[in-house]
C-alpha positions in Angstrom: 183.4 96.2 -226.6 183.8 96.8 -222.9 180.7 96.4 -220.7 181.0 97.5 -217.1 178.5 96.2 -214.3 178.8 98.5 -210.9 178.2 97.6 -207.5 177.0 100.3 -205.3 175.7 101.4 -202.0 172.9 103.9 -202.3 171.2 106.1 -199.6 167.7 105.7 -199.4 165.9 108.5 -201.0 168.9 110.6 -201.3 169.0 111.3 -205.2 171.6 114.1 -204.9 174.1 111.8 -203.2 173.6 108.7 -205.1 173.9 110.8 -208.4 177.4 111.8 -207.2 178.3 108.1 -206.6 177.1 107.3 -210.0 179.2 110.0 -211.7 182.1 108.7 -209.8 181.7 105.3 -211.1 181.2 106.3 -214.7 184.1 108.6 -214.8 186.2 105.7 -213.3 184.5 103.1 -216.0 185.6 105.9 -218.7 189.2 105.7 -217.7 189.2 102.1 -218.2 187.9 102.3 -221.9 184.3 101.0 -220.7 181.6 101.3 -223.8 179.0 101.0 -221.3 178.1 101.2 -217.6 175.2 99.4 -215.8 173.9 100.0 -212.1 171.6 97.9 -209.6 168.1 98.1 -209.2 166.6 101.4 -208.2 170.2 102.5 -207.5 169.3 106.5 -207.9 167.2 106.1 -205.0 167.9 102.9 -203.0 165.7 100.1 -203.0 163.1 101.0 -200.8 159.7 101.0 -202.1 157.9 103.8 -200.3 160.9 106.3 -200.4 161.5 105.1 -204.3 158.0 106.1 -204.9 158.1 109.5 -203.3 161.4 110.1 -205.3 160.3 108.8 -208.9 161.5 110.8 -211.5 160.6 111.2 -215.5 163.0 111.4 -218.3 162.9 115.0 -218.6 164.3 115.5 -214.9 166.9 118.2 -214.7 169.3 115.8 -212.7 169.5 113.6 -215.7 171.2 116.1 -217.7 174.8 115.6 -216.3 174.7 112.0 -217.3 173.6 112.8 -220.8 176.3 115.6 -221.0 179.0 112.9 -219.6 177.7 110.0 -222.0 177.7 112.7 -225.0 181.3 114.0 -224.2 183.0 110.6 -223.4 181.0 108.4 -225.4 179.3 105.9 -222.8 176.2 104.4 -222.7 174.9 104.6 -218.8 172.3 102.3 -217.4 170.6 103.7 -214.2 168.2 102.1 -211.8 165.2 104.5 -210.9 161.7 104.8 -210.2 159.7 106.3 -213.0 156.6 108.7 -213.4 153.7 107.5 -215.6 150.1 108.2 -215.9 148.9 105.2 -214.0 151.7 104.9 -211.4 155.0 104.1 -210.9 157.4 101.7 -212.2 160.7 100.2 -211.5 162.9 101.2 -214.2 166.4 101.6 -216.0 167.1 105.0 -217.6 169.3 104.2 -220.8 171.4 107.4 -221.5 173.3 106.8 -224.8 175.5 109.7 -226.4 173.8 112.0 -228.4 170.6 110.1 -228.3 167.3 110.7 -226.7 167.0 108.7 -223.2 165.1 105.5 -223.2 163.5 103.3 -220.6 163.1 100.0 -219.8 160.6 99.4 -217.0 160.2 96.1 -214.9 157.7 94.0 -216.7 157.5 91.3 -214.1 157.0 92.3 -210.5 157.6 90.5 -207.1 154.3 89.9 -205.3 155.5 92.3 -202.6 156.2 95.1 -205.3 152.8 95.4 -206.8 151.0 97.6 -204.2 153.7 100.4 -204.9 154.7 99.8 -208.7 153.1 99.0 -212.3 154.5 96.8 -214.6 156.3 97.8 -217.8 155.0 97.2 -221.4 158.0 96.9 -223.7 161.0 95.2 -223.6 163.8 97.0 -226.2 167.2 95.5 -226.9 170.2 97.9 -226.7 172.6 97.9 -229.7 176.3 98.6 -229.1 178.3 97.3 -232.1 177.5 93.7 -232.9 176.2 93.2 -229.5 172.5 93.1 -228.7 171.9 93.4 -224.9 168.4 92.7 -222.9 167.8 94.1 -219.6 166.3 92.1 -216.7 165.3 93.9 -213.5 165.9 91.5 -210.4 162.8 89.4 -209.9 162.5 89.1 -214.0 165.7 86.7 -213.7 163.2 84.1 -212.1 160.9 84.3 -214.8 161.5 81.8 -217.6 159.5 83.9 -220.3 161.9 86.9 -219.9 165.1 85.2 -220.7 163.4 83.2 -223.5 162.1 86.5 -225.0 165.5 88.1 -225.0 166.9 85.1 -226.8 164.0 84.9 -229.3 164.8 88.8 -230.1 168.4 88.1 -230.8 170.1 89.1 -227.4 173.8 87.9 -227.0 174.1 89.7 -223.8 171.9 89.1 -220.6 172.3 92.3 -218.1 170.5 91.9 -214.7 170.1 95.1 -212.6 169.6 93.6 -209.2 168.9 94.4 -205.4 169.3 90.8 -204.3 169.3 90.1 -200.3 171.8 87.6 -198.9 168.8 85.1 -198.4 168.3 84.7 -202.1 171.5 85.1 -204.0 172.7 81.3 -204.0 169.4 80.6 -206.1 169.9 83.7 -208.3 173.3 83.1 -209.0 172.7 79.5 -210.1 169.8 80.6 -212.4 171.8 83.3 -214.0 174.6 80.6 -214.7 171.9 78.5 -216.3 170.4 81.1 -218.6 173.9 81.9 -219.9 174.6 78.0 -220.9 170.8 77.6 -222.2 170.8 80.3 -224.4 174.3 81.0 -225.0 174.3 84.5 -223.9 177.1 86.4 -222.0 175.2 87.6 -218.7 176.1 90.3 -216.3 174.5 91.1 -212.9 175.1 94.5 -211.1 173.8 93.8 -207.3 174.1 96.5 -204.4 175.3 96.3 -201.0 174.2 98.0 -198.0 170.9 97.2 -196.0 167.3 98.1 -196.9 164.3 97.1 -194.8 166.5 95.5 -192.3 167.8 93.2 -194.5 171.4 92.9 -196.1 172.0 92.9 -199.9 174.2 90.3 -201.0 176.6 92.0 -203.3 178.2 89.4 -205.5 178.0 91.4 -208.8 179.2 88.8 -211.5 180.0 87.9 -215.1 179.4 84.4 -216.9 180.6 83.7 -220.6 178.1 82.2 -222.7 178.6 78.3 -221.4 177.6 79.7 -218.0 180.9 79.5 -216.4 181.6 82.1 -213.8 184.5 84.4 -215.0 184.7 86.9 -212.1 182.5 88.0 -209.0 182.8 90.8 -206.7 182.4 90.2 -202.7 179.4 90.8 -200.4 180.5 94.0 -198.7 182.6 96.5 -200.8 181.6 98.6 -203.7 183.3 98.1 -207.0 182.8 97.3 -210.5 183.5 94.7 -213.3 184.6 95.6 -216.8 184.2 92.6 -219.2 186.1 92.9 -222.7 183.6 91.1 -224.7 186.2 90.2 -227.7 189.2 88.8 -225.1 186.7 87.8 -222.4 189.0 89.4 -219.8 187.6 91.0 -217.0 189.2 93.9 -214.9 188.0 94.2 -211.7 188.2 97.6 -209.9 187.7 98.2 -206.3 
């Protein structure tokens, strides 16, 4: 299996432009034979809570149809970061689009204290299955919650996929933690982080891949868009800038 993490710069609140950027990277991933591609936290709207809440979507949103069409025709799983509407509020979610299947949703269960005034927690933690691989999704702050990765391990995940919006001030701690998770639970770990600015702070980029011993296999820089594609069979990485 080839699994891809994209590092992009989203435009806050501009779903149309951000969708076009996602399509560009999905097409690129397909051209390199990727079976799945994942984007950073709230990649569809940008990570600014007020604009994200205003731009929240649901799974029936017509703007997702093009991604389903691409997934169906080109046989690729697409994980998009988006705020989603629910009866009791808005969640930080990953919309999971798989070939010829209904859309699925993973909503962030563990929120940072700063997020609780804007968002509600998700309730379920489904695993994604691609071939022999079981993928657990973590969204940003959940990386730092021991119960989250422990639960993923106990459910049988062998890949831990972190969709993040990490600022430069906290990136070193995050990278160290993800390496520890890979080593402790013998899971391959991938992180998709964004670049650019939000709320006056710089995002850190540094999207990365670790093997199941916690060894860093590849890492992007902190200022450019791109993606990493891991071949899970050979452990080889393609870095696309």
